[in-house]
N, C-alpha and C positions, 0 to 999 in steps of 0.2 A: 539302450543308450546302460545298457550294463556294467560297460566298458569305463566308466566316469567314474572316477574314485575321488577327484580335487572338484571343489568350485572357488575360485575366485572370485573376490567382488570389487568392480569399483565403488569408489566410495562417496566421492564428491558429485551430490545430486541423486545418488542412488542409492546408499546405505542412510547421509543426514542432508540434512536439509540447510543448503549451504545458503542459501539468501537470506533466511527469515535469521537465519544465526548470526551470518556476519550484520544485518542491518539492528540486531539487539545489541550485538558486544557496539557496535560502532555507536549506536544511542548512549549509553552506559559511558562510554568515554568521553562524548560528547558532552554530557551534564557534567562530568567530573571536572571538563576543561573550559565551558564556557563556551562550548561551538554548538553550532545549529546547522543543521540540515538534514536532506533528504533522504536519510540511511535508506533506505530500498534503493535509490540511484545509486548512490553510493556502489552499494553489495554489485549490483549488473552492470555498472561500470568498470568495477574490480575484475569481477568474471569477464566483463568483454576482455581485457587484455590479456587473459592467462593463454588463451594459444598462440597469441602473437608474438608474445613473451618465449613462451618455450620453443619456437621456432624460430627463433635467433640462436640457441643451440645445438637445437635439429641440424639446423643449415648449416653449423661453424661457425658464425657469428660473435657467438659469446662462446669462451669454454663452459665445461660444465658447471652448473648454477643449479642448486638445489631448488627446489621448492618455494620456500619461506623465504628465500635472498628475490626471487624471481617477483614473487609479489611485493617485497618491500620496495625494490625496484620502479615498480609500476604506480604505488599507492600515492607516492607525489602527483600523478598527472589526474591522475583520479580526483585528490582532492582538491587540486585546482579546478579541474571539471565541477564540483558541484559547490564551491564556494566555504570551503569548511579548512583551512590550511592556518588556523587559529595550532594547531597540533603542535607540540615541541615534539625534537628527536623522541625522548623515551616514549612520549604519545603515540608515536607513529610506529615505535617497535612494537608496545604491548596493542596495538589493533593491529598488529600482523599476526600476531598471536590467537586471532581473533578465530583463525580459521582453524583451531587447537578446541576452540569452545561449541563446536555445533553439535543443534539437537537431533540424536537419531529420526529417522520417520518410527511410528509407532508400532508397526510390524515387525522393525530391524530385530533388534533384541528374540523376539520369539520367534520371530522368523530361521535366526541364524540357529539358533538353540535345537531347532528340530532338524535343520538339514545338517546340524553338525553329529546327531544318530549314526547317520550312512555315510556321510563327506567329510574329507578336511576340509574346513572354511577357514579363506586367508583372505588375507586384503590384497588387491593388486591395483596399488594408486600413482600421479603423478608427486603425491605427497610425499615427503621425503621421511624418514625414519622414525628421524626424534617426534616429527609432528605427526606420522598417524598413532604412536605408540600415546603420546598424550591425548588425540582424539577419540582415541578406543577408551582410555581412562576415562574421559569424562564422560563420555556416553554411555558407558557401561556393556559396552559389545562384547559376545562370548566369539571373535575372532581365537583361531586355535596356529594361525601362523601369521606374519605381517611380510611382507614382500611391497618390493617398493620401485620404483623405480629407479630410485637411487642404488640402488642394489648393482644398477646393471648399465649404468650412466649412457639411458639413451630413455627417452618421455616415450609414451604412449602416442599414437600409435606406433612406433616401433616395430618394427617384427621381433628386436631383440629381446624387447619385454616378456613378452608372451612367454617366445621361446625360452629365454633364463627363467622364468615361473616355474612354468614345467619343470625342469632339468631341476631346479633347486627344493623341489616338492620330489625328487625323484622317481619320478614320470615322462611320460610320452607326450607331448601335446593331445591327441589326444583322447587322451584319460582327465584330460582337465576341462572345465567348462565353463568359460567367462561369463560371469553376469554384469546386469550397467542397464540401466536406462539410455544409454547413450548407442543409437546402430550404428556409427561410425566407428566407435571403440569395440563391437564385434563383429563386425563384419574385417578390420582390420585383425582381431584375435580367429579367426573363422581362417583368415588366409592365412595364418602361420601354424595352423595347424587345429586348434580349439575346436572345441564345441561351444554355444553360444546360448544363451538363458537369456530373453529380454523383459525386462521389468516396468513396468510404466508408473513414471513418476510426474505426474499430467501438473503439478504446481509448483516445478523445482523450478521455473523460472515467473512464478506468478501467473496471476487468472488472464490467459492469452499469452502466455508469455514465450511461447513456441517450442515447448519442450517435445523431444520425440513423442509419437502416439501408437498404441495399437491402432492395426496388427503390423508386425513383423514376420514376415513369409518366410522370411533367409533365416530366418533364428529354429533353432531346434526345437525351444522351449517357448512360452510365451505366457505371463503372468501378471496379474494385476497387482499384486504385492509381494513379499519375500514369504508369507502365511501360504498364499494362492502358487507360489514356486513349491514348496514343500509337499504340497499337494500331490502337485504333476508331477514329482519326482518321489512320489511315495515313503515320503518320509514322515 
């Protein structure tokens, strides 16, 4: 894999813990607004609407709509489902911004630092650019480039995102390795010509939540976390 010059990273679930981060922010805002609910259930329900809402854009049933607005559109349904409708409009906007305040997995920052010694390390997320920038700052993640589905007006797993990312980096797809905890993301990246590294995040969806697990025999590299990935890529 000596031809690989850049690594592009999925963010939600792979690099940061969206589930516990959203639950914590919802709990904080709930306490401020006198609203009570099962906040982990809210996080799970909100995430469950993520792919269906993106698919509306991918199928052309919605015009291009960024990540933040898709999450805001689905939030009202989630709040009804968990019995937490006491948030006013301003609080709901603030809750939508909880996706900018998510904790990184403990190995993420040190692993990225090691990997950046040999490779360009970039995001490649469905999150919009402003959301990613705020999240990277909050979580203190040493990414060198920020690439977003918003840049290409397509959502992963559309081929245009992966090919566009390689072009934005000034590289051929085969010179870029997608790093993700989601096998479907990696298969789409490989179909677009990229290399693939699977990093297991068994607690992404909570205990027994159905996260993708090792092994991933179709990946070029398999790792237990970013530090393990750095070792396997000789960083």
